C-alpha positions in Angstrom: 0.0 0.0 0.0 1.2 3.5 -0.9 1.2 5.6 2.3 2.0 9.3 2.9 3.3 10.0 6.4 3.2 13.7 7.4 5.1 14.0 10.7 7.5 16.8 11.8 9.2 14.8 14.6 12.0 13.0 12.8 12.4 10.2 15.3 8.7 9.4 15.3 8.6 9.6 11.5 11.6 7.2 11.2 10.0 4.8 13.7 6.7 4.7 11.8 8.2 4.6 8.3 10.6 1.8 9.2 7.8 -0.3 10.7 5.4 0.2 7.8 8.1 -0.6 5.3 9.0 -3.8 7.1 5.4 -4.8 6.8 5.4 -4.4 3.0 4.1 -0.8 2.6 5.7 2.0 0.5 6.0 5.2 2.6 6.7 8.7 1.5 7.5 11.2 4.3 6.9 15.0 4.5 7.4 17.2 7.6 5.1 20.1 6.6 1.4 20.4 6.3 1.5 22.3 3.0 3.8 19.6 1.6 1.3 17.0 2.7 -1.6 18.8 1.0 0.3 19.2 -2.2 1.3 15.6 -2.2 -2.2 14.3 -1.7 -3.6 16.6 -4.4 -1.2 15.6 -7.1 -0.1 12.1 -6.2 -2.0 8.8 -5.9 -1.7 7.2 -2.4 -3.8 4.7 -0.5 -3.6 6.3 2.9 -2.4 9.5 4.5 -1.1 9.4 8.1 -1.1 13.0 9.4 0.2 14.6 12.6 -2.4 16.9 13.9 0.0 19.7 14.7 2.5 20.5 11.9 4.4 23.5 10.6 3.1 25.2 7.5 -0.5 23.9 7.9 -2.0 21.9 10.7 -3.5 18.5 10.0 -7.0 19.6 10.5 -6.7 22.2 7.8 -5.1 19.7 5.4 -8.0 17.3 5.8 -10.6 20.1 5.3 -8.7 21.2 2.1 -8.6 17.6 0.8 -12.3 17.1 1.3 -13.1 20.4 -0.2 -11.2 19.3 -3.3 -13.2 16.1 -3.3 -10.2 14.0 -2.5 -11.4 10.9 -0.6 -7.9 9.5 0.4 -8.3 7.8 3.8 -6.8 9.9 6.6 -5.5 8.7 9.9 -4.7 11.4 12.5 -1.8 11.0 14.9 -1.9 13.4 17.8 -1.1 14.2 21.4 -4.5 15.9 21.6 -6.5 13.4 23.5 -9.7 15.3 24.4 -12.9 13.8 23.0 -14.0 17.2 21.6 -10.7 17.4 19.6 -11.2 13.8 18.3 -14.7 14.6 17.3 -13.5 17.8 15.5 -11.0 15.8 13.5 -13.5 13.2 12.5 -16.0 15.8 11.6 -13.5 17.5 9.3 -13.2 14.4 7.3 -10.5 12.2 9.0 -11.3 8.5 9.0 -9.5 7.4 12.2 -7.7 9.0 15.2 -4.7 7.6 17.2 -3.5 9.4 20.3 0.3 9.5 21.0 2.0 7.7 22.5 0.8 4.5 20.8 2.0 1.0 20.2 3.1 0.3 16.6 0.9 -2.8 16.5 -2.2 -0.7 17.0 -1.1 1.7 14.3 -0.6 -1.2 11.9 -4.0 -2.7 12.7 -5.7 0.6 12.0 -3.8 1.0 8.7 -5.0 -2.5 7.6 -8.5 -1.8 8.7 -8.6 1.5 6.7 -7.2 -0.2 3.7 -10.1 -2.7 3.8 -12.7 -0.1 4.6 -12.0 2.3 1.8 -12.1 2.0 -1.9 -10.7 4.9 -3.9 -9.1 5.3 -7.3 -6.3 2.9 -6.4 -8.9 0.1 -6.3 -10.0 0.5 -9.9 -9.2 -2.9 -11.4 -8.3 -1.6 -14.8 -6.8 1.6 -16.1 -7.6 2.7 -19.7 -6.0 5.3 -21.9 -7.1 5.3 -25.5 -6.6 1.8 -26.7 -4.2 0.8 -23.9 -5.4 -1.1 -20.9 -3.7 -2.1 -17.7 -5.3 -4.8 -15.6 -4.1 -4.2 -12.0 -5.4 -7.5 -10.7 -3.8 -9.8 -13.3 -1.0 -7.3 -13.9 -1.3 -7.5 -17.7 -1.0 -4.6 -20.2 -2.7 -4.7 -23.6 -2.9 -2.4 -26.5 -5.3 -3.1 -29.3 -5.8 -6.4 -27.7 -2.1 -7.4 -27.9 -0.5 -8.4 -24.6 2.6 -6.2 -23.8 5.2 -8.0 -21.7 6.5 -5.6 -18.9 9.1 -5.9 -16.3 8.0 -5.0 -12.7 9.4 -1.4 -12.8 8.0 -0.9 -16.3 4.6 -1.9 -15.0 4.9 0.4 -12.0 6.0 3.3 -14.3 3.1 2.7 -16.7 0.6 2.6 -13.8 1.7 6.0 -12.5 1.5 7.5 -15.9 -1.9 6.0 -16.6 -3.3 7.0 -13.2 -2.3 10.6 -14.0 -3.4 10.5 -17.7 -3.7 14.0 -19.1 -1.5 15.5 -16.4 2.2 16.2 -16.3 4.1 13.7 -14.1 7.5 15.1 -13.1 10.7 13.1 -13.1 10.9 13.7 -9.3 7.4 12.2 -8.9 8.4 9.1 -10.8 11.6 8.7 -8.8 9.6 8.9 -5.6 6.6 6.7 -6.6 8.4 4.0 -8.7 11.8 3.8 -7.1 11.2 5.4 -3.7 14.1 7.8 -4.3 13.7 11.1 -2.5 16.5 12.9 -4.3 18.8 11.4 -6.9 19.8 14.3 -9.2 22.3 12.4 -11.4 20.4 9.2 -12.1 19.1 8.4 -15.6 16.9 5.6 -14.4 13.7 7.4 -15.3 14.8 8.2 -18.8 16.1 4.7 -19.4 12.9 3.1 -18.3 10.6 5.5 -20.2 12.6 4.7 -23.3 12.1 1.0 -22.8 8.4 1.5 -22.0 7.9 3.5 -25.2 9.6 0.8 -27.2 6.9 -1.6 -26.0 3.8 0.6 -25.6 4.2 3.2 -28.4 6.7 2.0 -31.1 4.7 -0.9 -32.5 1.5 1.2 -32.8 0.4 4.2 -34.9 -0.3 6.7 -32.1 2.2 7.6 -29.4 0.7 7.8 -25.9 3.7 8.8 -23.8 4.8 12.4 -24.4 7.8 14.3 -23.1 7.1 17.6 -21.5 10.3 19.5 -21.9 12.3 20.3 -18.8 9.4 18.9 -16.6 8.6 15.2 -17.1 6.0 13.2 -19.0 2.4 13.1 -19.9 0.3 10.2 -21.1 -2.6 10.9 -23.5 -3.8 10.2 -27.0 -2.9 12.9 -29.5 -5.8 15.3 -30.1 
């Protein structure tokens, strides 16, 4: 599961991220409320774990902004604010669950699993479609014009990110974070190499290209108008 962790305490963040990663989840960490909001608005994730009190923008404001933008990403609040009225306020704003600090990691993990079962958002769509290209997320099979396209695991992950964001620009940094879990690798050419390989399989054998380069920014997937 793809999880955003917004927590400004570095030790707490490392503790949570390490535990979730060891249990098979992919975790992206930010330490600022505005960063958390931007991430959730422009990236696909299955769950957001938000500290209630953060610099830049507090967790409550982040949730309100997400719900106002009709983003239904499940949100779990972590907070030292234990009053019932404060928990009610968080849930009323659109959060899905509330865990008071300090907490046992086993309880956090149980709540994460419960939320993943409870919620169905865009990440649960069984098939992505862009023009004549389909990506079956359950069988992990790509097809274009009915022809099966053989993809390596990273190529599949790369194609999934591009198709989930069809019509929007996906930056090189976003691809590094979402496909390779790199926070900052300025000198790597791994994105360009894999996009080239993906184009050879998805675009080259067919009449219309679907993967387009956005100069100095990244890539966009769409059928030519």
